[in-house]
C-alpha positions as CSV (number, residue, x, y, z in Angstrom):
1,M,91.8,78.4,197.9
2,V,93.2,80.1,201.0
3,T,90.6,80.5,203.8
4,A,92.9,81.1,206.8
5,V,96.3,82.5,207.8
6,V,98.0,81.6,211.0
7,F,101.0,83.4,212.4
8,D,104.0,82.4,214.4
9,V,104.8,84.9,217.2
10,G,108.5,85.7,217.9
11,E,110.2,87.6,215.0
12,T,107.0,87.3,213.0
13,L,104.6,89.5,215.0
14,L,106.9,90.5,217.8
15,D,110.4,92.1,217.8
16,D,112.1,89.9,220.4
17,S,115.0,92.4,221.0
18,R,113.7,93.6,224.4
19,E,113.1,90.1,225.7
20,W,116.5,88.8,224.7
21,G,118.0,91.9,226.2
22,A,116.1,91.1,229.5
23,W,117.6,87.6,229.5
24,A,121.1,89.0,229.0
25,E,120.6,91.3,232.0
26,W,119.3,88.4,234.0
27,L,122.4,86.4,233.2
28,G,124.6,89.4,233.9
29,V,126.3,89.4,230.5
30,P,126.6,92.2,227.9
31,R,123.7,92.2,225.4
32,H,126.1,92.1,222.4
33,T,127.8,89.0,223.9
34,F,124.5,87.2,224.4
35,S,123.4,88.2,220.9
36,T,126.6,86.9,219.3
37,V,126.2,83.5,221.0
38,L,122.5,83.4,220.1
39,G,123.6,84.1,216.5
40,A,126.1,81.2,216.5
41,V,123.5,78.8,217.9
42,T,121.1,80.0,215.3
43,A,123.6,79.6,212.4
44,A,124.2,76.0,213.6
45,G,120.5,75.3,213.3
46,R,120.1,74.4,217.0
47,D,117.4,75.3,219.4
48,N,117.9,78.9,220.7
49,A,117.4,77.7,224.2
50,E,120.8,76.2,224.0
51,T,122.2,79.7,224.1
52,F,121.7,79.9,227.9
53,Q,123.9,76.8,228.5
54,Y,127.0,78.7,227.4
55,F,126.6,81.2,230.1
56,K,125.1,79.0,232.8
57,P,125.6,75.3,232.3
58,G,122.5,73.4,233.6
59,F,120.3,76.4,233.0
60,D,116.7,75.5,233.7
61,L,114.6,77.8,231.5
62,P,111.2,77.2,233.2
63,R,112.6,77.7,236.6
64,E,114.5,80.8,235.6
65,R,111.3,82.2,234.1
66,L,109.5,81.7,237.4
67,L,112.4,83.4,239.3
68,R,112.2,86.4,236.9
69,E,108.4,86.6,237.6
70,E,109.0,86.5,241.3
71,A,111.7,89.2,241.1
72,G,109.3,91.5,239.2
73,R,111.3,91.1,236.0
74,G,109.1,88.7,234.2
75,E,107.9,88.4,230.7
76,R,106.3,91.5,229.1
77,I,104.7,92.0,225.7
78,E,103.6,95.5,224.9
79,D,102.2,97.2,221.8
80,S,105.6,98.7,221.1
81,D,107.0,95.2,220.7
82,L,104.8,94.5,217.6
83,Y,106.4,95.1,214.3
84,P,104.8,98.1,212.6
85,D,103.1,96.1,209.9
86,V,101.3,93.7,212.3
87,R,98.0,95.5,213.0
88,P,97.5,96.8,209.4
89,G,98.5,93.4,208.0
90,L,96.1,91.4,210.2
91,A,93.3,93.8,209.5
92,A,93.9,93.6,205.7
93,L,93.6,89.9,205.7
94,R,90.4,89.9,207.7
95,E,89.0,92.6,205.3
96,R,89.6,90.0,202.6
97,G,87.3,87.6,204.5
98,L,90.1,85.3,205.8
99,W,90.2,83.6,209.2
100,V,93.3,84.9,211.0
101,G,95.0,83.2,213.9
102,V,98.1,83.2,216.0
103,A,99.9,80.0,217.2
104,G,103.6,79.9,218.2
105,N,106.2,78.5,220.6
106,Q,105.5,80.8,223.5
107,T,104.6,80.4,227.2
108,A,101.0,80.4,228.5
109,R,101.8,83.7,230.1
110,A,102.7,85.1,226.6
111,A,99.3,84.0,225.4
112,E,97.6,86.1,228.2
113,L,99.8,89.1,227.3
114,L,99.0,88.7,223.5
115,R,95.3,88.6,224.2
116,G,95.7,91.7,226.2
117,L,96.9,93.5,223.0
118,R,93.6,92.9,221.3
119,L,95.0,92.0,217.9
120,G,91.6,91.4,216.5
121,V,92.3,87.8,215.5
122,D,89.9,84.8,215.3
123,G,92.0,82.5,217.4
124,L,95.2,82.6,219.5
125,A,97.1,79.8,221.3
126,T,100.6,79.0,222.4
127,S,102.7,75.9,222.8
128,G,102.7,76.6,226.6
129,E,98.9,76.2,226.6
130,W,98.8,73.2,224.3
131,G,101.7,71.3,226.0
132,V,103.3,70.6,222.6
133,A,105.8,72.8,220.7
134,K,107.0,73.2,217.1
135,P,108.4,71.4,215.2
136,S,106.3,68.5,216.6
137,P,103.6,67.2,214.4
138,G,101.3,67.4,217.4
139,F,101.6,71.2,217.4
140,F,100.5,71.5,213.8
141,A,97.7,69.0,214.5
142,R,96.4,71.5,217.1
143,V,96.7,74.3,214.5
144,A,94.7,72.2,212.0
145,E,92.0,71.8,214.6
146,M,92.0,75.5,215.2
147,V,91.3,76.7,211.6
148,P,88.0,76.4,209.8
149,D,89.0,74.3,206.7
150,G,92.1,72.3,207.7
151,P,95.7,72.7,206.7
152,G,95.2,72.5,202.9
153,Q,93.5,75.8,202.8
154,T,95.6,77.5,205.5
155,V,98.9,79.5,205.2
156,Y,101.3,79.2,208.2
157,V,103.6,82.3,208.4
158,G,106.8,82.3,210.4
159,D,110.5,83.2,210.4
160,H,112.1,79.8,211.1
161,R,113.2,77.3,208.5
162,D,112.7,74.1,210.5
163,N,110.0,75.0,213.0
164,D,107.8,76.9,210.6
165,V,108.5,76.2,206.9
166,V,109.6,72.5,206.9
167,A,107.4,71.4,209.7
168,A,104.3,73.1,208.4
169,K,104.9,71.6,204.9
170,A,105.1,68.1,206.5
171,A,101.8,68.8,208.2
172,G,100.1,69.8,204.9
173,F,99.9,73.6,205.3
174,M,100.8,76.2,202.8
175,K,103.9,78.2,204.0
176,A,105.2,81.7,204.0
177,L,108.6,82.7,205.5
178,I,109.0,86.3,206.6
179,R,112.5,87.7,206.1
180,R,113.1,89.4,209.4
181,G,114.8,88.6,212.7
182,P,118.0,86.5,212.7
183,W,116.3,83.3,211.5
184,G,114.3,84.9,208.7
185,H,117.3,86.7,207.3
186,L,119.7,83.8,207.7
187,W,117.5,81.2,206.0
188,A,115.5,83.2,203.4
189,E,117.6,81.8,200.6
190,D,118.3,78.4,202.2
191,P,117.5,75.5,199.8
192,P,114.9,73.8,202.1
193,V,113.1,77.2,202.4
194,R,113.2,77.7,198.7
195,R,111.9,74.1,198.3
196,D,109.2,74.2,200.8
197,A,108.0,77.8,201.2
198,D,105.2,78.9,198.9
199,W,106.3,82.5,199.5
200,V,109.1,84.4,201.0
201,I,107.9,87.9,202.1
202,D,109.4,91.0,203.6
203,S,106.3,92.4,205.2
204,L,102.9,91.1,206.4
205,L,101.4,93.7,204.1
206,D,102.6,91.5,201.2
207,L,100.3,88.7,202.2
208,P,96.8,89.8,201.2
209,D,97.5,90.1,197.5
210,L,99.5,86.9,197.5
211,V,97.0,84.7,199.2
212,C,93.9,86.4,197.6
213,P,95.1,87.2,194.1
C-alpha cells in the first residue's frame, strides 16, 4: 500500500530551461551550444556538471554559484518554472490522503526558493541541506527518515535513470520515471528503467490513479 510520494525537483517539478540558459550566458556561450554539449554528456550517462568543463576546464561549480549570487545573477525559482501539472498533481495526491514530499539534488538556496512557492507539501529538503546527493544510499536513507512509513510504502518520482530509478530501487522504494526533460525522454525505454521502474508516466496527473487504484 502506498502511503507517500516523494518527488525529485529538476525536470520533475521544475522546467530547468531558464536556469541552464542562465549558465550558458554566464559562460558566454550560445544557449544551443551549451544545450548540445549537455545533451552529449547526458547521452553518455555522465554527471551533467561535467558539461561546464568543456567550456571552462577546472570549472568550480560552488564557487561560480557564489559569484553569480554576488553579481546579482544568482539562482531563481519562480512559479512560472513549475510544469503546469505540478500544483494540481500534488493537490490530487494529498486529496487521496497521501503524504507528499520533495527531495532532490539541489542547493540549500533552492530549498529556500521552493519553500517560497508554497507547494503545499508535507516535507521538502535538498541534497545541499543534507550534505549528501543522489545516487548515494545516504541520500535515500534521509528520504526514508522523512516519510511516515519507510521506503516500502513510498513512491519516489524522478526523470533520471541512475539517480532516481536505479538508486531508489536499491534503497527499497517504489519508483516512477516521468518522461520529460532530456533524461526522462532519453531513458524512458532504457532496459534498466523498464526493469526497475514500477511506472513510466507522462504527467504527474497520472499518479493518483496508479498509486491509489
